[in-house]
MARKEGU-999989 format. One record per atom (N, C-alpha, C): residue in one letter; residue number from 1; atom name; x, y, z. Coordinates in steps of 0.1 Angstrom, whole numbers. Example, Ala and Ser with C-alpha at 12.3 -4.5 7.8 and 13.67 -1.06 7.14 Angstrom:
BEGIN
> A/1/N/132/-57/78
> A/1/CA/123/-45/78
> A/1/C/132/-33/78
> S/2/N/128/-22/71
> S/2/CA/137/-11/71
> S/2/C/129/0/79
//
This chain:
BEGIN
> M/1/N/941/1255/1053
> M/1/CA/949/1253/1041
> M/1/C/942/1242/1032
> N/2/N/941/1245/1019
> N/2/CA/935/1235/1010
> N/2/C/945/1226/1005
> W/3/N/941/1216/997
> W/3/CA/950/1205/992
> W/3/C/961/1211/984
> I/4/N/958/1220/975
> I/4/CA/968/1226/966
> I/4/C/979/1233/974
> E/5/N/974/1241/984
> E/5/CA/983/1248/993
> E/5/C/992/1239/1001
> S/6/N/986/1228/1006
> S/6/CA/993/1218/1014
> S/6/C/1004/1211/1006
> I/7/N/1000/1207/994
> I/7/CA/1010/1200/985
> I/7/C/1021/1210/981
> S/8/N/1017/1222/978
> S/8/CA/1027/1232/975
> S/8/C/1037/1234/986
> E/9/N/1032/1235/998
> E/9/CA/1040/1237/1010
> E/9/C/1049/1225/1012
> A/10/N/1044/1213/1010
> A/10/CA/1051/1200/1011
> A/10/C/1063/1200/1001
> I/11/N/1060/1205/989
> I/11/CA/1071/1205/978
> I/11/C/1081/1215/982
> S/12/N/1078/1226/988
> S/12/CA/1088/1236/993
> S/12/C/1096/1230/1004
> Y/13/N/1090/1223/1013
> Y/13/CA/1097/1216/1024
> Y/13/C/1107/1206/1018
> I/14/N/1102/1198/1008
> I/14/CA/1111/1188/1002
> I/14/C/1123/1195/996
> E/15/N/1120/1205/988
> E/15/CA/1131/1212/981
> E/15/C/1141/1218/991
> E/16/N/1136/1224/1002
> E/16/CA/1145/1230/1012
> E/16/C/1153/1219/1020
> N/17/N/1149/1207/1020
> N/17/CA/1155/1196/1028
> N/17/C/1159/1184/1019
> I/18/N/1161/1187/1006
> I/18/CA/1164/1176/996
> I/18/C/1176/1168/1000
> T/19/N/1186/1174/1006
> T/19/CA/1198/1167/1010
> T/19/C/1197/1159/1023
> E/20/N/1186/1161/1030
> E/20/CA/1183/1154/1042
> E/20/C/1175/1141/1040
> E/21/N/1175/1133/1051
> E/21/CA/1166/1121/1050
> E/21/C/1152/1126/1051
> L/22/N/1144/1123/1042
> L/22/CA/1130/1127/1042
> L/22/C/1121/1114/1042
> T/23/N/1111/1115/1051
> T/23/CA/1101/1104/1051
> T/23/C/1087/1110/1048
> V/24/N/1078/1102/1044
> V/24/CA/1065/1107/1041
> V/24/C/1059/1112/1054
> E/25/N/1062/1105/1065
> E/25/CA/1056/1108/1078
> E/25/C/1061/1122/1082
> D/26/N/1074/1125/1080
> D/26/CA/1079/1139/1084
> D/26/C/1073/1150/1075
> I/27/N/1072/1147/1062
> I/27/CA/1066/1157/1053
> I/27/C/1051/1159/1057
> A/28/N/1044/1149/1059
> A/28/CA/1030/1150/1062
> A/28/C/1028/1157/1075
> K/29/N/1036/1154/1085
> K/29/CA/1035/1161/1097
> K/29/C/1038/1176/1096
> H/30/N/1047/1180/1087
> H/30/CA/1050/1194/1084
> H/30/C/1038/1201/1079
> V/31/N/1030/1195/1071
> V/31/CA/1018/1201/1065
> V/31/C/1005/1197/1072
> H/32/N/1006/1190/1083
> H/32/CA/995/1187/1092
> H/32/C/984/1179/1085
> I/33/N/989/1168/1078
> I/33/CA/980/1159/1072
> I/33/C/984/1145/1075
> S/34/N/975/1136/1076
> S/34/CA/979/1122/1079
> S/34/C/987/1117/1068
> P/35/N/997/1108/1071
> P/35/CA/1006/1103/1060
> P/35/C/998/1096/1049
> F/36/N/987/1089/1053
> F/36/CA/979/1082/1043
> F/36/C/973/1091/1033
> Y/37/N/966/1101/1038
> Y/37/CA/959/1111/1030
> Y/37/C/969/1120/1022
> F/38/N/980/1123/1028
> F/38/CA/990/1131/1022
> F/38/C/995/1124/1009
> Q/39/N/999/1111/1011
> Q/39/CA/1004/1103/999
> Q/39/C/993/1103/988
> K/40/N/981/1100/992
> K/40/CA/970/1100/982
> K/40/C/968/1113/975
> G/41/N/968/1124/982
> G/41/CA/966/1137/976
> G/41/C/978/1141/968
> F/42/N/990/1138/972
> F/42/CA/1002/1142/965
> F/42/C/1002/1134/952
> S/43/N/999/1122/952
> S/43/CA/999/1114/939
> S/43/C/988/1119/930
> M/44/N/977/1122/935
> M/44/CA/966/1127/926
> M/44/C/969/1140/920
> L/45/N/975/1149/928
> L/45/CA/978/1163/922
> L/45/C/991/1163/914
> C/46/N/1001/1155/918
> C/46/CA/1014/1156/911
> C/46/C/1017/1145/901
> G/47/N/1009/1134/902
> G/47/CA/1011/1124/892
> G/47/C/1023/1115/895
> L/48/N/1029/1117/907
> L/48/CA/1040/1109/912
> L/48/C/1038/1105/926
> T/49/N/1044/1094/931
> T/49/CA/1044/1092/945
> T/49/C/1054/1101/951
> V/50/N/1053/1103/964
> V/50/CA/1062/1112/972
> V/50/C/1076/1107/970
> S/51/N/1078/1094/972
> S/51/CA/1092/1089/970
> S/51/C/1097/1090/956
> D/52/N/1089/1088/946
> D/52/CA/1093/1090/932
> D/52/C/1097/1105/930
> Y/53/N/1089/1114/935
> Y/53/CA/1093/1128/934
> Y/53/C/1106/1131/940
> I/54/N/1108/1126/952
> I/54/CA/1121/1129/959
> I/54/C/1133/1123/951
> H/55/N/1131/1111/946
> H/55/CA/1142/1105/938
> H/55/C/1145/1113/926
> Y/56/N/1134/1117/919
> Y/56/CA/1135/1125/907
> Y/56/C/1143/1138/910
> R/57/N/1139/1145/920
> R/57/CA/1145/1158/924
> R/57/C/1160/1156/928
> R/58/N/1163/1145/935
> R/58/CA/1177/1143/939
> R/58/C/1185/1140/927
> R/59/N/1180/1132/918
> R/59/CA/1187/1128/906
> R/59/C/1190/1141/897
> H/60/N/1180/1150/896
> H/60/CA/1181/1162/889
> H/60/C/1192/1171/895
> C/61/N/1192/1172/909
> C/61/CA/1202/1180/916
> C/61/C/1216/1175/914
> R/62/N/1217/1161/914
> R/62/CA/1231/1155/911
> R/62/C/1235/1158/897
> Q/63/N/1226/1157/887
> Q/63/CA/1230/1160/874
> Q/63/C/1234/1174/872
> R/64/N/1227/1183/878
> R/64/CA/1231/1198/877
> R/64/C/1245/1200/884
> A/65/N/1247/1193/895
> A/65/CA/1260/1195/902
> A/65/C/1272/1189/895
> F/66/N/1270/1178/888
> F/66/CA/1281/1171/881
> F/66/C/1280/1173/866
> G/67/N/1270/1180/861
> G/67/CA/1269/1182/847
> G/67/C/1262/1170/841
> D/68/N/1255/1172/830
> D/68/CA/1248/1161/823
> D/68/C/1258/1151/817
> R/69/N/1257/1139/820
> R/69/CA/1266/1128/815
> R/69/C/1259/1119/806
//
């Protein structure tokens, strides 16, 4: 699996488990990459840290659930 495929798989995993407690370690383990390299690659390809992406997606999901306020 190349970096783009790995990050894409990680994003899918995050989306499928967005309501669960997610850690960088768990996500990295899911895509078989060390947490250090996973964080670096994710940030380089997505422009956000893993935790910022998770916070952004959770906020977006809450806004959709409760309507834009």
